[in-house]
C-alpha positions in Angstrom: 46.3 119.7 89.1 44.1 119.3 86.1 43.1 115.7 87.2 42.3 117.0 90.7 40.1 119.8 89.3 38.4 117.3 87.0 37.6 115.1 89.9 36.1 118.0 91.9 34.0 119.1 88.9 32.7 115.6 88.4 31.9 115.3 92.1 29.9 118.5 92.1 28.1 117.5 88.9 27.1 114.2 90.3 26.0 115.9 93.6 23.8 118.4 91.8 22.4 115.7 89.5 21.4 113.5 92.5 19.9 116.6 94.3 17.9 117.7 91.2 16.7 114.1 90.7 15.5 113.9 94.3 13.7 117.3 94.0 12.0 116.2 90.8 10.9 112.9 92.5 9.5 114.7 95.6 7.8 117.5 93.8 6.4 115.7 90.8 6.6 112.0 90.9 5.6 111.6 94.5 2.7 114.1 94.1 0.3 111.4 93.2 1.3 109.1 96.1 0.9 111.9 98.7 -2.3 113.0 97.1 -3.7 109.5 97.5 -2.4 109.4 101.1 -4.1 112.7 101.9 -7.2 111.4 100.3 -7.1 108.4 102.7 -6.9 110.8 105.6 -10.3 112.2 104.6 -11.9 109.0 103.2 -12.7 106.2 105.6 -13.6 102.7 104.2 -15.6 100.4 106.5 -16.3 96.8 105.5 -19.8 95.5 106.5 -19.7 91.8 107.5 -22.4 89.4 106.2 -24.2 87.0 108.5 -23.3 83.5 107.7 -26.1 81.8 105.8 -28.6 79.3 107.2 -28.6 75.6 106.5 -32.0 73.9 106.4 -33.2 70.4 105.7 -35.5 69.5 102.8 -38.5 70.4 105.0 -37.1 73.8 105.9 -36.1 72.8 109.4 -33.1 74.9 110.6 -29.9 72.9 111.0 -27.4 75.7 111.3 -28.1 79.4 112.2 -26.2 82.4 113.3 -27.3 83.6 116.7 -27.1 87.4 117.2 -25.3 88.8 120.2 -22.6 91.3 121.2 -18.9 91.4 121.6 -17.1 93.7 124.1 -13.8 95.4 123.2 -11.5 97.9 124.8 -9.7 100.8 123.1 -6.0 100.2 122.5 -3.2 102.3 124.1 -5.0 103.1 127.3 -3.2 105.1 130.0 -2.3 103.4 133.2 -5.0 105.4 134.9 -7.6 104.2 132.4 -6.4 100.6 132.6 -6.7 100.7 136.4 -10.2 102.1 136.3 -11.4 99.6 133.6 -9.8 96.4 135.1 -10.7 97.3 138.7 -14.1 98.9 138.3 -15.7 98.6 134.9 -14.8 94.9 134.3 -15.9 94.1 137.8 -19.2 95.5 136.8 -19.2 93.2 133.8 -18.3 90.3 135.9 -21.2 91.0 138.2 -23.7 90.6 135.4 -21.7 87.8 133.6 -20.2 85.6 136.3 -18.3 83.5 133.8 -16.1 86.4 132.9 -12.4 85.9 133.9 -10.9 89.3 134.7 -7.3 88.0 135.0 -7.6 86.2 131.6 -9.1 89.3 130.0 -6.3 91.6 131.4 -3.6 89.2 130.1 -5.3 89.1 126.7 -5.4 92.9 126.5 -1.8 93.4 127.4 -0.8 90.7 124.8 -2.6 92.4 121.9 -2.0 96.0 123.0 1.1 96.8 120.8 2.2 100.2 119.4 1.3 98.8 115.9 -2.3 98.0 116.8 -4.8 100.8 116.5 -8.0 98.7 116.5 -10.2 97.9 119.5 -9.1 94.7 121.3 -11.9 92.2 121.7 -12.0 90.8 125.3 -15.3 89.0 125.3 -16.2 87.6 121.8 -19.8 86.8 122.3 -22.6 87.5 124.8 -26.1 86.3 123.7 -28.5 89.1 122.6 -31.1 88.4 125.3 -28.4 88.5 128.1 -26.7 91.7 126.8 -29.7 93.8 125.7 -30.8 94.3 129.4 -27.4 95.9 130.2 -26.5 97.5 126.9 -27.1 101.1 127.9 -25.1 100.7 131.1 -22.1 99.4 129.2 -22.4 101.8 126.3 -21.9 104.9 128.4 -18.2 103.9 129.0 -15.9 105.7 126.5 -13.2 103.0 126.5 -15.6 100.1 126.2 -16.8 99.3 122.7 -19.9 97.1 122.2 -20.5 95.7 118.7 -23.1 93.3 117.3 -21.7 89.9 116.3 -23.1 86.5 115.2 -22.2 83.1 116.5 -22.9 79.8 114.7 -25.4 77.5 116.4 -26.5 74.0 115.6 -30.0 73.4 117.1 -29.7 69.6 117.0 -26.2 69.4 118.6 -24.8 66.1 117.4 -27.5 65.1 114.9 -26.0 64.7 111.4 -22.8 66.2 112.8 -20.6 64.6 110.1 -22.8 65.9 107.3 -23.4 69.4 108.5 -19.9 70.0 109.8 -18.9 73.1 111.9 -17.2 76.5 111.8 -14.2 77.5 113.8 -11.5 80.2 113.9 -9.9 80.8 110.5 -6.2 80.2 110.3 -3.6 81.8 108.0 -4.3 79.2 105.2 -8.1 79.8 105.4 -7.8 83.6 104.9 -5.1 83.4 102.2 -7.6 83.9 99.3 -10.8 84.6 101.3 -11.5 88.2 102.2 -14.7 87.3 104.1 -13.0 84.8 106.3 -10.1 87.3 106.9 -12.5 89.9 108.2 -15.1 87.7 109.9 -12.5 85.5 111.5 -14.3 82.1 111.1 -14.6 79.6 108.3 -16.2 76.2 107.6 -13.9 73.4 108.9 -15.8 70.3 108.1 -18.9 68.8 106.3 -21.3 71.0 104.4 -20.0 74.0 106.2 -16.6 73.5 104.5 -17.8 72.3 101.1 -20.1 75.3 100.6 -18.1 77.8 102.8 -17.8 80.4 100.0 -21.5 80.4 99.5 -22.5 80.4 103.2 -20.1 83.1 104.2 -21.7 85.5 101.7 -20.2 88.8 100.4 -18.8 91.7 102.2 -20.6 95.1 102.2 -18.8 98.4 102.1 -19.3 101.9 103.5 -17.1 104.7 102.3 -17.3 107.9 104.4 -15.8 111.3 104.1 -14.4 112.1 107.6 -12.8 115.1 109.4 -9.6 115.2 111.4 -11.3 113.7 114.4 -12.6 110.8 112.3 -16.2 112.0 112.5 -18.3 111.2 109.5 -19.1 114.2 107.3 -20.7 112.4 104.4 -21.4 108.8 103.2 -20.1 108.4 99.7 -20.8 104.8 99.0 -23.0 102.2 100.8 -23.1 98.6 99.7 -25.0 96.1 101.8 -23.5 92.7 102.7 -25.1 89.7 101.0 -26.0 86.5 102.8 -26.8 83.1 101.1 -28.9 80.3 102.5 -28.8 76.7 101.4 -31.2 73.8 101.7 -30.1 70.2 102.0 -31.7 67.0 100.7 -31.7 65.3 104.2 -34.8 64.9 106.3 -33.8 65.6 109.9 -36.7 63.4 111.1 -35.3 60.4 109.3 -31.8 61.3 110.4 -32.9 61.2 114.0 -34.6 57.9 113.4 -31.3 56.4 112.1 -29.5 57.3 115.3 -32.4 55.9 117.4 -32.3 52.5 115.5 -28.5 52.2 115.7 -28.3 53.1 119.4 -24.9 52.7 120.9 -23.5 50.7 117.9 -20.9 52.3 115.7 -20.9 52.4 111.9 -22.6 54.2 109.0 -26.0 54.2 107.4 -27.0 55.9 104.1 -30.5 56.5 102.7 -30.3 57.7 99.1 -32.6 58.3 96.2 -31.6 55.5 93.8 -32.4 57.6 90.7 -31.1 61.0 91.6 -28.4 60.4 94.2 -30.1 62.8 96.7 -29.3 61.6 100.2 -32.3 61.7 102.6 -30.2 60.7 105.6 -26.6 59.6 106.3 -25.2 58.9 109.7 -21.7 58.2 110.9 -21.7 56.8 114.5 -20.7 57.7 117.1 -21.5 61.4 116.6 -20.2 64.5 118.3 -21.6 67.8 119.4 -21.0 70.5 116.8 -21.5 73.4 119.2 -18.5 72.2 121.2 -16.3 73.2 118.2 -17.8 76.6 117.7 -17.0 77.7 121.3 -13.6 76.0 121.1 -13.2 72.4 122.2 -11.0 71.8 125.2 -7.8 69.7 125.1 -9.5 67.1 127.4 -12.5 66.8 125.2 -10.3 66.5 122.0 -8.0 63.9 123.6 -11.0 61.8 124.6 -12.5 62.0 121.1 -9.3 61.1 119.2 -8.5 58.2 121.6 -12.0 56.7 121.3 -11.7 53.3 119.6 -15.0 53.9 117.8 -13.5 57.0 116.1 -16.4 59.5 116.6 -14.6 62.3 114.6 -14.2 60.2 111.5 -17.0 60.5 108.9 -17.4 56.8 108.2 -19.8 57.5 105.3 -17.0 58.9 103.1 -13.8 58.3 105.0 -14.4 54.9 106.6 -12.4 52.3 104.8 -13.5 48.7 105.2 -13.2 45.4 103.4 -16.6 45.1 101.6 -17.0 41.4 102.3 -19.7 39.7 100.3 -21.5 43.0 99.6 -19.4 43.4 96.5 -20.1 39.9 95.1 -22.8 41.5 93.0 -20.1 43.6 91.3 -17.7 40.7 91.0 -20.5 38.5 89.6 -21.3 41.1 87.0 -17.7 41.2 86.0 -17.7 37.4 85.6 -20.5 37.6 83.1 -18.9 40.5 81.3 -15.7 38.5 80.8 -17.6 36.1 78.6 -15.8 33.2 80.4 -18.7 32.4 82.7 -22.4 32.5 82.1 -25.2 32.8 84.6 -26.3 29.2 84.2 -22.8 27.7 84.7 -22.4 25.9 88.0 -19.4 25.4 90.3 -19.3 22.7 93.0 -18.9 24.1 96.5 -17.7 21.5 99.0 -17.0 24.1 101.7 -13.3 24.6 100.9 -11.0 25.3 98.0 -7.4 24.2 98.2 -4.8 26.4 96.4 -1.2 25.4 96.8 -0.7 24.6 100.5 -3.5 26.9 101.6 -7.2 26.3 102.2 -9.7 28.9 101.3 -12.9 28.2 103.1 -16.5 29.0 102.4 -18.5 30.5 105.2 -20.7 27.3 105.1 -18.3 24.5 106.1 -20.7 21.9 104.6 -20.6 23.6 101.2 -23.4 24.8 98.9 -23.2 22.0 96.4 -23.7 22.8 92.7 -24.0 26.6 92.6 -24.8 29.1 89.8 -24.5 32.9 90.0 -28.0 33.5 91.3 -27.6 31.0 94.0 -24.1 32.2 94.8 -25.6 35.7 95.4 -28.6 34.4 97.4 -26.5 32.2 99.7 -23.3 34.2 99.4 -21.2 31.1 98.4 -17.5 31.9 98.6 -16.2 28.9 96.6 -18.3 29.9 93.6 -16.5 33.2 93.6 -13.1 31.6 94.3 -13.4 29.4 91.2 -14.8 32.1 89.1 -12.0 34.5 90.1 -9.3 32.0 89.2 -10.9 31.6 85.7 -11.5 35.3 85.0 -8.3 36.7 86.6 -7.6 39.8 88.7 -6.8 42.0 85.7 -10.3 41.8 84.2 -12.0 41.9 87.6 -10.1 44.9 88.9 -10.7 46.8 85.7 -14.4 46.3 85.9 -14.5 47.2 89.7 -12.8 50.5 89.0 -15.3 51.2 86.2 -18.1 50.4 88.6 -16.9 53.2 90.9 -14.6 51.4 93.4 -11.1 52.8 94.0 -12.2 56.4 93.1 -14.3 59.2 94.6 -18.0 59.2 94.2 -18.1 63.0 93.8 -20.2 63.6 96.9 -20.3 67.2 98.1 -18.4 66.6 101.3 -14.7 67.3 101.8 -11.9 64.8 102.1 -13.6 61.8 100.6 -11.4 58.6 100.5 -11.1 56.5 97.4 -10.4 53.1 98.9 -8.3 50.4 97.2 -8.9 48.0 94.4 -5.9 45.7 94.5 -4.3 44.2 91.4 -0.9 43.5 89.9 0.0 47.1 89.2 -1.1 48.2 92.6 0.9 45.6 94.4 4.1 46.1 92.4 3.8 49.9 93.0 3.1 49.7 96.7 5.2 46.7 97.7 7.4 45.9 94.8 6.1 42.4 94.9 4.4 40.0 92.4 0.7 39.1 92.6 -0.4 35.7 93.9 -3.5 33.8 92.9 -4.5 33.5 96.6 -4.8 37.3 96.6 -7.3 37.1 93.8 -9.4 34.7 95.9 -9.4 37.2 98.8 -10.3 40.1 96.5 -13.4 38.4 94.9 -15.0 37.9 98.3 -14.2 41.4 99.4 -11.4 40.6 101.8 -7.6 41.2 101.8 -6.5 44.6 100.6 -9.8 45.5 98.9 -11.2 48.5 100.7 -14.3 50.6 100.1 -16.4 53.3 101.7 -20.1 52.8 102.6 -21.0 55.5 100.1 -19.3 53.6 97.2 -21.3 50.5 98.1 -24.5 52.6 98.2 -23.7 54.3 94.8 -23.1 50.9 93.1 -26.3 49.4 94.6 -28.2 52.3 93.0 -26.5 51.6 89.7 -27.6 47.9 89.9 -31.2 49.0 90.8 -31.7 51.6 88.1 -29.0 50.9 85.4 -27.3 54.3 85.9 -24.9 55.5 88.6 -26.0 58.8 90.3 -23.7 61.3 92.0 -24.5 61.2 95.7 -25.2 64.6 97.0 -26.6 66.7 99.9 -27.3 70.1 98.3 -30.9 70.7 97.3 -31.0 74.5 96.6 -29.1 77.8 97.0 -31.3 80.7 97.9 -34.3 78.6 97.0 -32.9 77.9 93.5 -32.8 74.1 92.9 -29.4 72.6 92.1 -29.3 69.5 89.8 -26.8 66.6 89.7 -26.1 64.2 86.8 -26.1 60.4 86.5 -23.7 58.4 84.4 -23.8 55.2 82.3 -21.2 52.9 83.7 -22.5 49.6 82.2 -22.0 48.5 78.6 -24.9 47.1 76.6 -24.1 43.5 77.6 -23.9 44.3 81.3 -27.2 46.0 81.2 -28.8 42.9 79.7 -27.4 40.9 82.6 -28.6 43.2 85.4 -31.9 41.3 85.9 -29.9 38.2 86.9 -28.1 40.2 89.6 -31.3 41.8 90.8 -33.0 38.3 91.0 -30.2 37.1 93.2 -30.6 40.2 95.4 -34.3 39.6 95.6 -33.7 36.0 96.8 -31.3 37.3 99.5 -34.2 39.0 101.2 -37.2 37.0 100.1 -36.1 33.4 99.6 -36.0 31.1 102.7 -32.3 30.3 101.9 -31.4 34.0 101.5 -28.8 35.3 103.9 -31.2 38.2 105.0 -34.5 36.3 104.9 -34.8 35.6 108.6 -34.3 39.3 109.6 -36.4 40.9 106.8 -39.4 42.6 108.4 -39.8 45.2 105.7 -43.4 45.9 104.5 -42.0 46.4 101.0 -40.4 43.9 98.7 -36.7 44.8 99.0 -33.6 43.4 97.3 -30.2 43.4 98.8 -26.8 41.8 99.6 -25.3 41.0 102.9 -21.7 41.0 103.7 -19.4 40.1 106.6 -15.9 41.6 106.4 -13.3 40.0 108.7 -11.2 42.1 111.1 -8.8 39.3 111.9 -7.5 36.4 109.7 -8.4 32.8 110.3 -5.5 30.5 111.1 -4.9 27.7 108.6 -5.1 25.1 111.4 -8.6 26.1 112.3 -10.9 23.4 110.9 -14.0 25.3 111.8 -14.8 29.0 111.8 -15.1 30.5 115.2 -18.6 31.9 115.9 -18.8 35.7 115.9 -20.1 35.4 119.5 -16.9 33.7 120.6 -14.7 36.6 119.4 -13.8 39.6 121.5 -15.8 42.7 120.4 -13.1 44.5 118.4 -12.2 41.2 116.7 -15.7 40.6 115.4 -16.4 41.1 111.7 -18.0 44.2 110.3 -21.6 43.7 109.1 -22.8 44.9 105.7 -26.3 45.1 104.3 -26.9 47.1 101.1 -30.4 47.2 99.6 -32.9 48.9 97.3 -36.7 49.0 97.3 -39.4 48.7 96.2 -38.2 45.8 94.0 -40.9 46.5 91.4 -39.9 50.1 91.0 -36.5 50.9 92.7 -36.7 54.3 94.4 -34.4 54.2 97.4 -31.1 52.6 98.4 -30.2 51.9 102.0 -26.7 50.8 102.9 -25.8 49.9 106.5 -22.3 49.1 107.9 -22.3 48.0 111.5 -18.8 47.9 112.9 -18.0 44.6 114.7 -21.7 43.6 114.1 -21.0 40.1 112.9 -23.2 38.8 110.1 -24.8 41.4 107.8 -28.4 40.1 107.8 -28.5 39.5 111.5 -26.9 42.8 112.5 -28.6 45.1 110.0 -31.7 43.3 108.6 -34.2 44.7 111.0 -32.6 48.2 111.1 -32.8 48.5 107.3 -36.3 47.1 107.2 -37.5 49.6 109.7 -36.0 52.5 107.7 -37.9 51.4 104.7 -41.1 51.2 106.8 -40.4 54.7 108.0 -40.0 56.0 104.4 -43.5 54.7 103.8 -44.8 56.3 106.9 -43.2 59.7 106.0 -44.7 59.5 102.5 -41.5 59.0 100.5 -42.8 55.6 99.1 -46.4 55.1 98.1 -48.3 52.6 100.3 -49.4 50.8 97.1 -46.0 49.1 97.2 -46.6 47.5 100.5 -46.5 43.7 99.9 -46.2 42.4 103.4 -49.1 43.8 105.4 -48.5 41.3 108.2 -45.2 42.9 109.0 -46.1 45.6 111.6 -42.9 47.3 112.7 -44.1 48.1 116.2 -44.7 44.4 116.8 -42.1 42.7 114.8 -39.1 44.9 115.8 -40.3 46.0 119.3 -39.8 49.5 118.2 -42.8 51.7 118.6 -43.4 55.2 117.4 -44.1 56.3 121.0 -40.5 55.4 121.9 -39.0 57.6 119.2 -38.0 61.0 120.7 -39.7 64.1 119.2 -37.6 66.6 117.3 -39.2 69.5 119.2 
């Protein structure tokens, strides 16, 4: 009996203890929580959305703007009667003025989003241009269940011009809004190019309005008002020059870069084919997307930073400098080129089947002798060469302010054993030193190294000029040791001869009014069978089997100011495919005032006559 009584007493004690604890929690501990909840019932916070910032070129020409317009939304939880009236009458009224409106699609969208948990207006038409809507604003605004709100939509005035550089905005996904309050509330974010790189700047900062409201949610008093902040940026590119690049390249695919050799500021950079940025803002169709990704010329790929190609002979200037730096070869030493080098049971050919005879470094650069580099590569070895190439900027990012830059590949022993688990062969060294095999670079890496050769320092390529009119600076770096710097004149002389000596690989196609220096390159797409005694002509190959054409240059030679690097996909020989294109770009730089006319050394070269390209044929930007 005592044990039963004890059990009952313990039970009652626990019951009252739990009851008293609950009373304490509700009356005291929860007081603050319910006080805050009550406060929320009388305080309403509204976030004010910033307008996405403008993007302008170096001359203040607008490249990306936010067009003002209106969105149309419906109140949630409408009664059957209200729905019937809206979908049968009011929306028919909207369709009358905006014929593209799809009533069935809108009705389906509304029912999909009209859940018991949603208390916000449901957007049924995301954007109607200001000019179209303002004429009917009053007529729509009188409907209680229809809500009209001002919105902005991204617009690119030049459609596909500089599309890979500017990039585009699109609907923000869950990953985009994870740590981005602006994207979460605005609903869009930068998806590519500058729009993505500087998204946090361009989207601006949210504003906030805190109001005291009554039971019907009517504003009694505004407690706090913080205006949203928008930020504008200016790029280094000149849209006039950008348009000229596209005009010169025409229907060819590839990439061209025009860069300030000393600062790394990019005046123009084109990846071709291009695509219309505005198609992505409105939402690209499955048909358009399928067509784009199946295009063999890869219009969606930014070939400037994400195109990986064998550099061909364009990197012989880097390999040649490495030869000198090794101390095993000097600039005066000559190797005999007979047109072929036999290694084991393989033949490694020079592009000139007759050979170049006795060849030193300067001549090897001028005439792009393969055998010179074969023999030099065997003496110096891949370990030294690959180490120097990486120090020169290959196999790593340039640091350009565009997203998703590729690093390329500088093959060596460690790379091969890691990737394939196989030993390195000397034949692979021969392929590497002439820019073939597994050696892969981006056009921007070639442009950056060319600038380093021209000026002695390697700049960081960039597109940003200023933020809210405040200039942004980028640094340069010393990549050459003291000995290498002393040998740069030899490399420069070889590059001068490429363009200005009758035996130079670009001489016949040089119509530049300035004295430029450069290096051509031809990177094979398919291998040459060992039983082929003679190279097939590029003209004999099918289009997608033709080699890629490289031509990287700087000018004026007397005072290097600009670098122009061109990569023409399946263009064949570098000088032939890109010589006139690059020459005309330099001539345009003079015409636009970027290079002083005092540097003109070839007054007989008149671009309108020599290249059959006249200013009258170039479309206006207006």
